[in-house]
PDB file of N, CA, C and O in Angstrom, chain B, residues numbered from 101:
ATOM      1  N   UNK B 101      10.850   3.793  17.199  1.00  0.00           N
ATOM      2  CA  UNK B 101      11.109   4.554  16.368  1.00  0.00           C
ATOM      3  C   UNK B 101      11.523   5.217  17.511  1.00  0.00           C
ATOM      4  O   UNK B 101      10.513   5.531  18.140  1.00  0.00           O
ATOM      5  N   UNK B 102      12.808   5.681  18.237  1.00  0.00           N
ATOM      6  CA  UNK B 102      13.208   6.889  19.581  1.00  0.00           C
ATOM      7  C   UNK B 102      13.168   7.435  18.706  1.00  0.00           C
ATOM      8  O   UNK B 102      13.484   7.246  17.532  1.00  0.00           O
ATOM      9  N   UNK B 103      12.381   8.862  19.758  1.00  0.00           N
ATOM     10  CA  UNK B 103      11.695  10.568  19.418  1.00  0.00           C
ATOM     11  C   UNK B 103      13.691  10.847  19.458  1.00  0.00           C
ATOM     12  O   UNK B 103      14.132  11.137  18.346  1.00  0.00           O
ATOM     13  N   UNK B 104      14.377  10.797  20.186  1.00  0.00           N
ATOM     14  CA  UNK B 104      15.928  11.433  20.278  1.00  0.00           C
ATOM     15  C   UNK B 104      16.323  10.948  18.658  1.00  0.00           C
ATOM     16  O   UNK B 104      16.985  11.737  17.984  1.00  0.00           O
ATOM     17  N   UNK B 105      15.896   9.626  18.059  1.00  0.00           N
ATOM     18  CA  UNK B 105      16.544   9.820  17.351  1.00  0.00           C
ATOM     19  C   UNK B 105      15.519  10.333  15.835  1.00  0.00           C
ATOM     20  O   UNK B 105      15.883   9.986  14.711  1.00  0.00           O
ATOM     21  N   UNK B 106      14.804  10.807  15.960  1.00  0.00           N
ATOM     22  CA  UNK B 106      14.022  11.645  14.279  1.00  0.00           C
ATOM     23  C   UNK B 106      14.332  12.463  15.049  1.00  0.00           C
ATOM     24  O   UNK B 106      15.280  12.855  14.369  1.00  0.00           O
ATOM     25  N   UNK B 107      14.381  13.322  16.221  1.00  0.00           N
ATOM     26  CA  UNK B 107      14.450  14.806  16.028  1.00  0.00           C
ATOM     27  C   UNK B 107      16.212  15.432  16.425  1.00  0.00           C
ATOM     28  O   UNK B 107      16.394  16.629  16.646  1.00  0.00           O
ATOM     29  N   UNK B 108      17.121  14.631  16.450  1.00  0.00           N
ATOM     30  CA  UNK B 108      18.473  14.645  16.369  1.00  0.00           C
ATOM     31  C   UNK B 108      18.852  14.495  14.035  1.00  0.00           C
ATOM     32  O   UNK B 108      19.429  15.325  13.332  1.00  0.00           O
ATOM     33  N   UNK B 109      18.381  13.486  13.717  1.00  0.00           N
ATOM     34  CA  UNK B 109      17.937  13.177  12.300  1.00  0.00           C
ATOM     35  C   UNK B 109      17.444  14.790  11.568  1.00  0.00           C
ATOM     36  O   UNK B 109      18.167  15.484  10.852  1.00  0.00           O
ATOM     37  N   UNK B 110      16.228  15.058  11.932  1.00  0.00           N
ATOM     38  CA  UNK B 110      15.686  16.423  11.694  1.00  0.00           C
ATOM     39  C   UNK B 110      16.534  17.203  11.882  1.00  0.00           C
ATOM     40  O   UNK B 110      16.859  17.801  10.856  1.00  0.00           O
ATOM     41  N   UNK B 111      17.067  17.482  12.772  1.00  0.00           N
ATOM     42  CA  UNK B 111      18.101  18.615  13.063  1.00  0.00           C
ATOM     43  C   UNK B 111      19.215  18.998  11.770  1.00  0.00           C
ATOM     44  O   UNK B 111      19.569  19.907  11.020  1.00  0.00           O
ATOM     45  N   UNK B 112      19.528  17.175  12.233  1.00  0.00           N
ATOM     46  CA  UNK B 112      20.877  17.143  10.438  1.00  0.00           C
ATOM     47  C   UNK B 112      20.099  18.110   9.785  1.00  0.00           C
ATOM     48  O   UNK B 112      20.045  19.340   9.792  1.00  0.00           O
ATOM     49  N   UNK B 113      19.452  17.102   9.162  1.00  0.00           N
ATOM     50  CA  UNK B 113      18.787  17.514   7.580  1.00  0.00           C
ATOM     51  C   UNK B 113      19.309  19.301   7.502  1.00  0.00           C
ATOM     52  O   UNK B 113      20.188  19.987   6.982  1.00  0.00           O
ATOM     53  N   UNK B 114      17.967  19.465   8.499  1.00  0.00           N
ATOM     54  CA  UNK B 114      17.460  21.265   8.527  1.00  0.00           C
ATOM     55  C   UNK B 114      19.252  21.675   8.745  1.00  0.00           C
ATOM     56  O   UNK B 114      19.800  22.384   7.901  1.00  0.00           O
ATOM     57  N   UNK B 115      19.850  21.263   9.673  1.00  0.00           N
ATOM     58  CA  UNK B 115      21.626  22.270   9.441  1.00  0.00           C
ATOM     59  C   UNK B 115      22.281  22.027   8.427  1.00  0.00           C
ATOM     60  O   UNK B 115      22.824  23.100   8.166  1.00  0.00           O
ATOM     61  N   UNK B 116      22.756  20.865   7.244  1.00  0.00           N
ATOM     62  CA  UNK B 116      22.656  20.691   6.250  1.00  0.00           C
ATOM     63  C   UNK B 116      22.066  21.107   4.793  1.00  0.00           C
ATOM     64  O   UNK B 116      22.730  21.438   3.811  1.00  0.00           O
ATOM     65  N   UNK B 117      20.544  20.998   4.909  1.00  0.00           N
ATOM     66  CA  UNK B 117      20.167  22.278   4.114  1.00  0.00           C
ATOM     67  C   UNK B 117      20.821  23.396   4.090  1.00  0.00           C
ATOM     68  O   UNK B 117      21.290  23.789   3.023  1.00  0.00           O
ATOM     69  N   UNK B 118      20.952  24.009   5.077  1.00  0.00           N
ATOM     70  CA  UNK B 118      21.531  25.669   5.319  1.00  0.00           C
ATOM     71  C   UNK B 118      23.074  25.932   5.014  1.00  0.00           C
ATOM     72  O   UNK B 118      23.711  26.945   4.727  1.00  0.00           O
ATOM     73  N   UNK B 119      23.263  25.167   5.120  1.00  0.00           N
ATOM     74  CA  UNK B 119      24.858  24.769   4.406  1.00  0.00           C
ATOM     75  C   UNK B 119      25.129  25.049   3.451  1.00  0.00           C
ATOM     76  O   UNK B 119      25.818  25.940   2.955  1.00  0.00           O
ATOM     77  N   UNK B 120      24.200  23.729   2.894  1.00  0.00           N
ATOM     78  CA  UNK B 120      24.245  23.557   0.913  1.00  0.00           C
ATOM     79  C   UNK B 120      24.075  25.210   0.653  1.00  0.00           C
ATOM     80  O   UNK B 120      24.940  25.924   0.147  1.00  0.00           O
ATOM     81  N   UNK B 121      22.271  25.804   1.292  1.00  0.00           N
ATOM     82  CA  UNK B 121      21.650  26.990   0.522  1.00  0.00           C
ATOM     83  C   UNK B 121      23.204  28.007   0.660  1.00  0.00           C
ATOM     84  O   UNK B 121      23.665  28.563  -0.337  1.00  0.00           O
ATOM     85  N   UNK B 122      23.651  28.080   1.592  1.00  0.00           N
ATOM     86  CA  UNK B 122      24.675  29.562   1.938  1.00  0.00           C
ATOM     87  C   UNK B 122      25.627  29.447   1.444  1.00  0.00           C
ATOM     88  O   UNK B 122      26.391  30.409   1.522  1.00  0.00           O
ATOM     89  N   UNK B 123      26.205  27.886   0.472  1.00  0.00           N
ATOM     90  CA  UNK B 123      27.267  27.346  -0.011  1.00  0.00           C
ATOM     91  C   UNK B 123      26.126  28.286  -1.760  1.00  0.00           C
ATOM     92  O   UNK B 123      26.673  29.263  -2.272  1.00  0.00           O
ATOM     93  N   UNK B 124      24.632  27.779  -2.406  1.00  0.00           N
ATOM     94  CA  UNK B 124      24.541  28.526  -3.203  1.00  0.00           C
ATOM     95  C   UNK B 124      24.062  29.412  -3.432  1.00  0.00           C
ATOM     96  O   UNK B 124      23.745  29.712  -4.583  1.00  0.00           O
ATOM     97  N   UNK B 125      23.773  30.367  -2.090  1.00  0.00           N
ATOM     98  CA  UNK B 125      23.390  31.932  -2.321  1.00  0.00           C
ATOM     99  C   UNK B 125      24.940  32.358  -1.702  1.00  0.00           C
ATOM    100  O   UNK B 125      24.733  33.389  -1.062  1.00  0.00           O
ATOM    101  N   UNK B 126      26.233  32.054  -1.624  1.00  0.00           N
ATOM    102  CA  UNK B 126      26.761  32.144  -2.470  1.00  0.00           C
ATOM    103  C   UNK B 126      27.999  32.760  -3.135  1.00  0.00           C
ATOM    104  O   UNK B 126      28.507  33.880  -3.078  1.00  0.00           O
ATOM    105  N   UNK B 127      28.390  31.303  -3.974  1.00  0.00           N
ATOM    106  CA  UNK B 127      28.337  31.468  -5.622  1.00  0.00           C
ATOM    107  C   UNK B 127      27.199  32.320  -5.935  1.00  0.00           C
ATOM    108  O   UNK B 127      27.766  33.176  -6.613  1.00  0.00           O
ATOM    109  N   UNK B 128      26.299  32.570  -5.907  1.00  0.00           N
ATOM    110  CA  UNK B 128      24.888  33.009  -6.988  1.00  0.00           C
ATOM    111  C   UNK B 128      25.392  34.639  -6.465  1.00  0.00           C
ATOM    112  O   UNK B 128      25.457  35.472  -7.369  1.00  0.00           O
ATOM    113  N   UNK B 129      25.673  35.007  -5.326  1.00  0.00           N
ATOM    114  CA  UNK B 129      26.321  36.170  -5.092  1.00  0.00           C
ATOM    115  C   UNK B 129      27.753  36.458  -5.920  1.00  0.00           C
ATOM    116  O   UNK B 129      28.188  37.109  -6.869  1.00  0.00           O
ATOM    117  N   UNK B 130      28.033  35.827  -5.230  1.00  0.00           N
ATOM    118  CA  UNK B 130      29.695  36.010  -6.328  1.00  0.00           C
ATOM    119  C   UNK B 130      29.642  36.118  -7.934  1.00  0.00           C
ATOM    120  O   UNK B 130      30.499  36.732  -8.570  1.00  0.00           O
ATOM    121  N   UNK B 131      28.630  35.506  -8.479  1.00  0.00           N
ATOM    122  CA  UNK B 131      28.642  35.403  -9.989  1.00  0.00           C
ATOM    123  C   UNK B 131      27.567  36.908 -10.635  1.00  0.00           C
ATOM    124  O   UNK B 131      27.109  36.818 -11.774  1.00  0.00           O
ATOM    125  N   UNK B 132      27.353  37.852 -10.006  1.00  0.00           N
ATOM    126  CA  UNK B 132      26.393  38.447  -9.720  1.00  0.00           C
ATOM    127  C   UNK B 132      26.717  40.288  -9.520  1.00  0.00           C
ATOM    128  O   UNK B 132      26.071  41.305  -9.773  1.00  0.00           O
ATOM    129  N   UNK B 133      28.533  39.889  -8.732  1.00  0.00           N
ATOM    130  CA  UNK B 133      28.378  41.056  -7.562  1.00  0.00           C
ATOM    131  C   UNK B 133      27.587  41.788  -6.681  1.00  0.00           C
ATOM    132  O   UNK B 133      27.195  42.941  -6.860  1.00  0.00           O
ATOM    133  N   UNK B 134      27.272  40.756  -5.300  1.00  0.00           N
ATOM    134  CA  UNK B 134      26.281  41.593  -4.686  1.00  0.00           C
ATOM    135  C   UNK B 134      27.139  40.620  -3.833  1.00  0.00           C
ATOM    136  O   UNK B 134      27.569  39.507  -4.135  1.00  0.00           O
ATOM    137  N   UNK B 135      27.348  41.736  -2.045  1.00  0.00           N
ATOM    138  CA  UNK B 135      27.024  41.753  -1.102  1.00  0.00           C
ATOM    139  C   UNK B 135      27.463  40.724  -1.012  1.00  0.00           C
ATOM    140  O   UNK B 135      26.913  40.089  -1.912  1.00  0.00           O
ATOM    141  N   UNK B 136      28.570  39.655  -0.157  1.00  0.00           N
ATOM    142  CA  UNK B 136      28.707  37.953  -0.065  1.00  0.00           C
ATOM    143  C   UNK B 136      28.605  37.614   1.251  1.00  0.00           C
ATOM    144  O   UNK B 136      28.647  38.538   2.063  1.00  0.00           O
ATOM    145  N   UNK B 137      28.428  36.029   1.809  1.00  0.00           N
ATOM    146  CA  UNK B 137      28.393  35.201   2.720  1.00  0.00           C
ATOM    147  C   UNK B 137      29.794  34.734   3.938  1.00  0.00           C
ATOM    148  O   UNK B 137      30.464  33.705   3.850  1.00  0.00           O
ATOM    149  N   UNK B 138      29.922  35.646   4.845  1.00  0.00           N
ATOM    150  CA  UNK B 138      31.497  36.235   4.577  1.00  0.00           C
ATOM    151  C   UNK B 138      32.149  33.826   5.386  1.00  0.00           C
ATOM    152  O   UNK B 138      31.571  33.122   6.214  1.00  0.00           O
ATOM    153  N   UNK B 139      33.150  33.601   4.740  1.00  0.00           N
ATOM    154  CA  UNK B 139      33.654  32.587   5.506  1.00  0.00           C
ATOM    155  C   UNK B 139      33.312  32.128   6.572  1.00  0.00           C
ATOM    156  O   UNK B 139      32.970  30.958   6.740  1.00  0.00           O
ATOM    157  N   UNK B 140      33.361  33.030   7.468  1.00  0.00           N
ATOM    158  CA  UNK B 140      33.139  33.104   8.870  1.00  0.00           C
ATOM    159  C   UNK B 140      31.552  31.383   8.576  1.00  0.00           C
ATOM    160  O   UNK B 140      31.339  30.184   8.755  1.00  0.00           O
ATOM    161  N   UNK B 141      31.089  32.433   8.139  1.00  0.00           N
ATOM    162  CA  UNK B 141      29.592  31.744   8.051  1.00  0.00           C
ATOM    163  C   UNK B 141      28.875  30.182   7.869  1.00  0.00           C
ATOM    164  O   UNK B 141      27.966  29.503   8.347  1.00  0.00           O
ATOM    165  N   UNK B 142      30.194  30.109   6.597  1.00  0.00           N
ATOM    166  CA  UNK B 142      30.523  29.367   6.023  1.00  0.00           C
ATOM    167  C   UNK B 142      30.961  28.012   7.132  1.00  0.00           C
ATOM    168  O   UNK B 142      30.618  26.838   7.269  1.00  0.00           O
ATOM    169  N   UNK B 143      31.691  28.742   7.637  1.00  0.00           N
ATOM    170  CA  UNK B 143      32.364  27.846   8.770  1.00  0.00           C
ATOM    171  C   UNK B 143      31.978  27.026   9.006  1.00  0.00           C
ATOM    172  O   UNK B 143      32.072  25.827   8.746  1.00  0.00           O
ATOM    173  N   UNK B 144      31.179  28.013   9.886  1.00  0.00           N
ATOM    174  CA  UNK B 144      30.450  28.189  10.683  1.00  0.00           C
ATOM    175  C   UNK B 144      29.472  27.341  11.150  1.00  0.00           C
ATOM    176  O   UNK B 144      29.281  26.840  12.257  1.00  0.00           O
ATOM    177  N   UNK B 145      28.514  27.229   9.432  1.00  0.00           N
ATOM    178  CA  UNK B 145      27.827  26.420   9.390  1.00  0.00           C
ATOM    179  C   UNK B 145      28.626  24.678   9.709  1.00  0.00           C
ATOM    180  O   UNK B 145      28.142  23.970  10.592  1.00  0.00           O
ATOM    181  N   UNK B 146      29.461  24.341   9.137  1.00  0.00           N
ATOM    182  CA  UNK B 146      29.963  23.734   8.851  1.00  0.00           C
ATOM    183  C   UNK B 146      30.548  22.416  10.444  1.00  0.00           C
ATOM    184  O   UNK B 146      30.475  21.195  10.576  1.00  0.00           O
ATOM    185  N   UNK B 147      31.109  23.614  11.380  1.00  0.00           N
ATOM    186  CA  UNK B 147      30.966  23.282  12.515  1.00  0.00           C
ATOM    187  C   UNK B 147      30.063  22.955  13.049  1.00  0.00           C
ATOM    188  O   UNK B 147      30.136  22.082  13.914  1.00  0.00           O
ATOM    189  N   UNK B 148      28.340  23.835  12.550  1.00  0.00           N
ATOM    190  CA  UNK B 148      27.484  22.355  13.495  1.00  0.00           C
ATOM    191  C   UNK B 148      26.689  22.844  13.228  1.00  0.00           C
ATOM    192  O   UNK B 148      25.889  23.773  13.348  1.00  0.00           O
ATOM    193  N   UNK B 149      27.392  21.128  12.321  1.00  0.00           N
ATOM    194  CA  UNK B 149      27.436  19.567  11.799  1.00  0.00           C
ATOM    195  C   UNK B 149      26.866  19.717  10.484  1.00  0.00           C
ATOM    196  O   UNK B 149      26.295  18.727  10.028  1.00  0.00           O
ATOM    197  N   UNK B 150      26.922  21.008   9.627  1.00  0.00           N
ATOM    198  CA  UNK B 150      26.232  20.935   8.607  1.00  0.00           C
ATOM    199  C   UNK B 150      27.874  20.583   7.117  1.00  0.00           C
ATOM    200  O   UNK B 150      28.329  20.999   6.052  1.00  0.00           O
ATOM    201  N   UNK B 151      28.023  19.795   7.939  1.00  0.00           N
ATOM    202  CA  UNK B 151      29.778  19.950   7.904  1.00  0.00           C
ATOM    203  C   UNK B 151      30.147  19.076   5.938  1.00  0.00           C
ATOM    204  O   UNK B 151      31.021  19.264   5.092  1.00  0.00           O
ATOM    205  N   UNK B 152      28.690  17.988   6.040  1.00  0.00           N
ATOM    206  CA  UNK B 152      28.219  17.533   4.801  1.00  0.00           C
ATOM    207  C   UNK B 152      27.313  17.849   3.642  1.00  0.00           C
ATOM    208  O   UNK B 152      27.018  17.139   2.681  1.00  0.00           O
ATOM    209  N   UNK B 153      26.958  19.008   3.932  1.00  0.00           N
ATOM    210  CA  UNK B 153      26.387  19.972   3.298  1.00  0.00           C
ATOM    211  C   UNK B 153      26.188  21.267   2.382  1.00  0.00           C
ATOM    212  O   UNK B 153      25.407  21.909   1.681  1.00  0.00           O
ATOM    213  N   UNK B 154      27.670  21.159   2.989  1.00  0.00           N
ATOM    214  CA  UNK B 154      28.922  22.562   3.123  1.00  0.00           C
ATOM    215  C   UNK B 154      29.629  21.713   1.986  1.00  0.00           C
ATOM    216  O   UNK B 154      29.546  22.188   0.853  1.00  0.00           O
ATOM    217  N   UNK B 155      30.362  20.433   2.151  1.00  0.00           N
ATOM    218  CA  UNK B 155      31.239  19.779   0.859  1.00  0.00           C
ATOM    219  C   UNK B 155      30.355  19.639  -0.278  1.00  0.00           C
ATOM    220  O   UNK B 155      30.804  19.515  -1.417  1.00  0.00           O
ATOM    221  N   UNK B 156      28.868  19.657   0.034  1.00  0.00           N
ATOM    222  CA  UNK B 156      27.988  18.470  -1.123  1.00  0.00           C
ATOM    223  C   UNK B 156      27.747  20.193  -1.946  1.00  0.00           C
ATOM    224  O   UNK B 156      27.623  20.412  -3.151  1.00  0.00           O
ATOM    225  N   UNK B 157      27.745  20.959  -1.076  1.00  0.00           N
ATOM    226  CA  UNK B 157      27.673  22.474  -2.435  1.00  0.00           C
ATOM    227  C   UNK B 157      29.284  23.185  -2.847  1.00  0.00           C
ATOM    228  O   UNK B 157      29.791  23.849  -3.751  1.00  0.00           O
ATOM    229  N   UNK B 158      29.595  22.677  -1.791  1.00  0.00           N
ATOM    230  CA  UNK B 158      30.935  22.952  -2.249  1.00  0.00           C
ATOM    231  C   UNK B 158      31.557  22.749  -4.007  1.00  0.00           C
ATOM    232  O   UNK B 158      32.087  23.524  -4.803  1.00  0.00           O
ATOM    233  N   UNK B 159      31.091  21.043  -4.062  1.00  0.00           N
ATOM    234  CA  UNK B 159      31.505  20.510  -5.387  1.00  0.00           C
ATOM    235  C   UNK B 159      30.198  20.355  -6.263  1.00  0.00           C
ATOM    236  O   UNK B 159      30.258  19.568  -7.207  1.00  0.00           O
ATOM    237  N   UNK B 160      29.249  20.909  -6.073  1.00  0.00           N
ATOM    238  CA  UNK B 160      27.731  21.233  -6.281  1.00  0.00           C
ATOM    239  C   UNK B 160      28.158  22.344  -8.009  1.00  0.00           C
ATOM    240  O   UNK B 160      28.017  22.352  -9.231  1.00  0.00           O
ATOM    241  N   UNK B 161      28.624  22.967  -7.057  1.00  0.00           N
ATOM    242  CA  UNK B 161      28.036  24.877  -7.572  1.00  0.00           C
ATOM    243  C   UNK B 161      29.958  25.038  -8.125  1.00  0.00           C
ATOM    244  O   UNK B 161      30.489  26.080  -8.510  1.00  0.00           O
ATOM    245  N   UNK B 162      30.507  23.918  -8.013  1.00  0.00           N
ATOM    246  CA  UNK B 162      31.673  24.187  -7.765  1.00  0.00           C
ATOM    247  C   UNK B 162      32.542  26.198  -7.285  1.00  0.00           C
ATOM    248  O   UNK B 162      33.270  27.101  -7.695  1.00  0.00           O
ATOM    249  N   UNK B 163      31.426  25.591  -5.850  1.00  0.00           N
ATOM    250  CA  UNK B 163      32.189  27.482  -4.913  1.00  0.00           C
ATOM    251  C   UNK B 163      33.650  26.515  -3.541  1.00  0.00           C
ATOM    252  O   UNK B 163      33.845  25.511  -2.856  1.00  0.00           O
ATOM    253  N   UNK B 164      34.324  28.038  -4.037  1.00  0.00           N
ATOM    254  CA  UNK B 164      35.751  27.515  -2.670  1.00  0.00           C
ATOM    255  C   UNK B 164      36.391  26.372  -3.068  1.00  0.00           C
ATOM    256  O   UNK B 164      37.105  25.810  -2.238  1.00  0.00           O
ATOM    257  N   UNK B 165      36.296  25.977  -4.014  1.00  0.00           N
ATOM    258  CA  UNK B 165      37.271  24.892  -4.319  1.00  0.00           C
ATOM    259  C   UNK B 165      38.084  24.500  -3.871  1.00  0.00           C
ATOM    260  O   UNK B 165      38.354  23.542  -3.147  1.00  0.00           O
ATOM    261  N   UNK B 166      38.962  25.967  -4.703  1.00  0.00           N
ATOM    262  CA  UNK B 166      40.797  26.354  -5.141  1.00  0.00           C
ATOM    263  C   UNK B 166      40.803  26.440  -3.673  1.00  0.00           C
ATOM    264  O   UNK B 166      41.630  25.648  -3.221  1.00  0.00           O
ATOM    265  N   UNK B 167      40.041  27.269  -2.533  1.00  0.00           N
ATOM    266  CA  UNK B 167      40.809  27.059  -1.355  1.00  0.00           C
ATOM    267  C   UNK B 167      40.967  26.010  -0.263  1.00  0.00           C
ATOM    268  O   UNK B 167      40.159  25.791   0.639  1.00  0.00           O
ATOM    269  N   UNK B 168      42.237  25.336  -0.499  1.00  0.00           N
ATOM    270  CA  UNK B 168      42.286  24.606   0.755  1.00  0.00           C
ATOM    271  C   UNK B 168      41.686  25.069   2.606  1.00  0.00           C
ATOM    272  O   UNK B 168      41.331  24.522   3.651  1.00  0.00           O
ATOM    273  N   UNK B 169      41.853  26.077   2.164  1.00  0.00           N
ATOM    274  CA  UNK B 169      40.854  25.584   4.068  1.00  0.00           C
ATOM    275  C   UNK B 169      39.196  24.947   3.886  1.00  0.00           C
ATOM    276  O   UNK B 169      38.729  24.011   4.534  1.00  0.00           O
ATOM    277  N   UNK B 170      38.703  25.505   3.140  1.00  0.00           N
ATOM    278  CA  UNK B 170      38.024  24.626   1.850  1.00  0.00           C
ATOM    279  C   UNK B 170      37.585  22.854   2.408  1.00  0.00           C
ATOM    280  O   UNK B 170      36.888  22.096   3.084  1.00  0.00           O
ATOM    281  N   UNK B 171      38.753  23.084   1.382  1.00  0.00           N
ATOM    282  CA  UNK B 171      38.975  21.060   0.471  1.00  0.00           C
ATOM    283  C   UNK B 171      38.940  20.922   1.397  1.00  0.00           C
ATOM    284  O   UNK B 171      37.856  20.424   1.699  1.00  0.00           O
ATOM    285  N   UNK B 172      40.121  21.216   2.955  1.00  0.00           N
ATOM    286  CA  UNK B 172      40.330  20.273   3.840  1.00  0.00           C
ATOM    287  C   UNK B 172      39.846  20.076   4.993  1.00  0.00           C
ATOM    288  O   UNK B 172      39.852  19.051   5.675  1.00  0.00           O
ATOM    289  N   UNK B 173      39.088  21.892   5.360  1.00  0.00           N
ATOM    290  CA  UNK B 173      38.324  21.735   6.267  1.00  0.00           C
ATOM    291  C   UNK B 173      36.702  21.088   6.198  1.00  0.00           C
ATOM    292  O   UNK B 173      36.084  20.138   6.679  1.00  0.00           O
ATOM    293  N   UNK B 174      36.581  21.649   5.754  1.00  0.00           N
ATOM    294  CA  UNK B 174      34.210  21.112   6.001  1.00  0.00           C
ATOM    295  C   UNK B 174      34.999  19.411   5.548  1.00  0.00           C
ATOM    296  O   UNK B 174      35.429  18.927   6.595  1.00  0.00           O
ATOM    297  N   UNK B 175      35.223  18.635   4.557  1.00  0.00           N
ATOM    298  CA  UNK B 175      35.957  17.159   4.347  1.00  0.00           C
ATOM    299  C   UNK B 175      35.834  16.738   5.987  1.00  0.00           C
ATOM    300  O   UNK B 175      34.906  16.379   6.711  1.00  0.00           O
ATOM    301  N   UNK B 176      37.547  17.028   6.202  1.00  0.00           N
ATOM    302  CA  UNK B 176      37.612  16.451   7.651  1.00  0.00           C
ATOM    303  C   UNK B 176      36.245  16.256   8.885  1.00  0.00           C
ATOM    304  O   UNK B 176      35.824  15.214   9.388  1.00  0.00           O
ATOM    305  N   UNK B 177      35.785  17.721   9.109  1.00  0.00           N
ATOM    306  CA  UNK B 177      35.394  17.767   9.525  1.00  0.00           C
ATOM    307  C   UNK B 177      32.897  16.963   9.282  1.00  0.00           C
ATOM    308  O   UNK B 177      31.813  16.783   9.836  1.00  0.00           O
ATOM    309  N   UNK B 178      33.631  16.888   8.147  1.00  0.00           N
ATOM    310  CA  UNK B 178      32.232  15.801   7.494  1.00  0.00           C
ATOM    311  C   UNK B 178      32.914  14.656   8.308  1.00  0.00           C
ATOM    312  O   UNK B 178      32.163  14.159   9.147  1.00  0.00           O
ATOM    313  N   UNK B 179      33.920  14.232   8.259  1.00  0.00           N
ATOM    314  CA  UNK B 179      34.349  12.847   8.895  1.00  0.00           C
ATOM    315  C   UNK B 179      34.772  12.657  10.507  1.00  0.00           C
ATOM    316  O   UNK B 179      35.107  11.575  10.990  1.00  0.00           O
ATOM    317  N   UNK B 180      34.682  14.047  11.316  1.00  0.00           N
ATOM    318  CA  UNK B 180      34.451  14.246  12.942  1.00  0.00           C
ATOM    319  C   UNK B 180      33.131  13.872  12.962  1.00  0.00           C
ATOM    320  O   UNK B 180      32.957  12.780  13.503  1.00  0.00           O
ATOM    321  N   UNK B 181      32.136  14.420  12.549  1.00  0.00           N
ATOM    322  CA  UNK B 181      30.811  14.796  12.978  1.00  0.00           C
ATOM    323  C   UNK B 181      30.390  12.787  12.711  1.00  0.00           C
ATOM    324  O   UNK B 181      29.938  12.113  13.636  1.00  0.00           O
ATOM    325  N   UNK B 182      30.616  12.324  11.595  1.00  0.00           N
ATOM    326  CA  UNK B 182      29.586  10.425  11.603  1.00  0.00           C
ATOM    327  C   UNK B 182      30.925  10.402  12.181  1.00  0.00           C
ATOM    328  O   UNK B 182      31.402  10.681  11.081  1.00  0.00           O
ATOM    329  N   UNK B 183      32.179  10.301  13.084  1.00  0.00           N
ATOM    330  CA  UNK B 183      32.474  10.230  13.673  1.00  0.00           C
ATOM    331  C   UNK B 183      32.033   9.956  15.477  1.00  0.00           C
ATOM    332  O   UNK B 183      32.437   9.066  16.226  1.00  0.00           O
ATOM    333  N   UNK B 184      31.273  10.854  15.700  1.00  0.00           N
ATOM    334  CA  UNK B 184      31.174  11.510  16.351  1.00  0.00           C
ATOM    335  C   UNK B 184      29.303  11.022  16.811  1.00  0.00           C
ATOM    336  O   UNK B 184      28.773  11.014  17.922  1.00  0.00           O
ATOM    337  N   UNK B 185      28.870  10.759  15.801  1.00  0.00           N
ATOM    338  CA  UNK B 185      27.323  10.614  15.717  1.00  0.00           C
ATOM    339  C   UNK B 185      27.234   9.042  15.458  1.00  0.00           C
ATOM    340  O   UNK B 185      26.259   8.318  15.660  1.00  0.00           O
ATOM    341  N   UNK B 186      28.777   8.611  14.848  1.00  0.00           N
ATOM    342  CA  UNK B 186      28.606   7.232  15.011  1.00  0.00           C
ATOM    343  C   UNK B 186      28.844   6.565  16.823  1.00  0.00           C
ATOM    344  O   UNK B 186      28.163   5.662  17.308  1.00  0.00           O
ATOM    345  N   UNK B 187      30.005   7.331  17.557  1.00  0.00           N
ATOM    346  CA  UNK B 187      29.992   6.680  19.157  1.00  0.00           C
ATOM    347  C   UNK B 187      28.423   6.354  19.519  1.00  0.00           C
ATOM    348  O   UNK B 187      27.798   5.298  19.621  1.00  0.00           O
ATOM    349  N   UNK B 188      27.862   8.547  19.751  1.00  0.00           N
ATOM    350  CA  UNK B 188      26.932   8.290  19.769  1.00  0.00           C
ATOM    351  C   UNK B 188      26.244   7.430  19.209  1.00  0.00           C
ATOM    352  O   UNK B 188      27.107   6.747  19.760  1.00  0.00           O
ATOM    353  N   UNK B 189      25.644   6.818  18.733  1.00  0.00           N
ATOM    354  CA  UNK B 189      25.354   6.081  18.294  1.00  0.00           C
ATOM    355  C   UNK B 189      25.506   4.671  18.511  1.00  0.00           C
ATOM    356  O   UNK B 189      24.544   3.905  18.439  1.00  0.00           O
ATOM    357  N   UNK B 190      26.942   4.210  18.832  1.00  0.00           N
ATOM    358  CA  UNK B 190      27.365   2.570  19.515  1.00  0.00           C
ATOM    359  C   UNK B 190      26.922   2.267  20.795  1.00  0.00           C
ATOM    360  O   UNK B 190      26.686   1.130  21.203  1.00  0.00           O
ATOM    361  N   UNK B 191      26.755   3.846  21.754  1.00  0.00           N
ATOM    362  CA  UNK B 191      26.677   4.248  22.974  1.00  0.00           C
ATOM    363  C   UNK B 191      24.916   4.226  23.392  1.00  0.00           C
ATOM    364  O   UNK B 191      24.430   4.033  24.507  1.00  0.00           O
ATOM    365  N   UNK B 192      24.220   4.484  22.128  1.00  0.00           N
ATOM    366  CA  UNK B 192      22.633   4.124  22.620  1.00  0.00           C
ATOM    367  C   UNK B 192      21.859   5.243  22.997  1.00  0.00           C
ATOM    368  O   UNK B 192      20.707   5.232  23.430  1.00  0.00           O
ATOM    369  N   UNK B 193      23.026   6.770  22.675  1.00  0.00           N
ATOM    370  CA  UNK B 193      22.645   7.799  23.078  1.00  0.00           C
ATOM    371  C   UNK B 193      20.936   8.123  21.710  1.00  0.00           C
ATOM    372  O   UNK B 193      19.947   8.826  21.917  1.00  0.00           O
ATOM    373  N   UNK B 194      21.143   7.610  20.954  1.00  0.00           N
ATOM    374  CA  UNK B 194      20.598   8.395  19.590  1.00  0.00           C
ATOM    375  C   UNK B 194      19.280   6.723  19.235  1.00  0.00           C
ATOM    376  O   UNK B 194      18.451   6.568  18.338  1.00  0.00           O
ATOM    377  N   UNK B 195      19.510   6.190  19.917  1.00  0.00           N
ATOM    378  CA  UNK B 195      18.436   4.741  19.502  1.00  0.00           C
ATOM    379  C   UNK B 195      19.342   3.852  19.857  1.00  0.00           C
ATOM    380  O   UNK B 195      19.097   2.650  19.763  1.00  0.00           O
TER     381      UNK B 195
END
């Protein structure tokens, strides 16, 4: 396998895991009335190719689902990121 593909896949898995866990942590803090993860941080994690994990976390934990910015932006970023990765794959950059 192409080492670039393996590195990109590993980075994507890590970034999406972080986004998923940030949603879990923020939901948990909200329930306990503790200091929360800022929305800026949640959006940044989605922009940095963690949109799938953030979207998954949003629906698994039922967190931020009533906020239109999250309901629209996270899935939209997920589609855009998939398109970028598909484009890079088709150009042979990823393998």
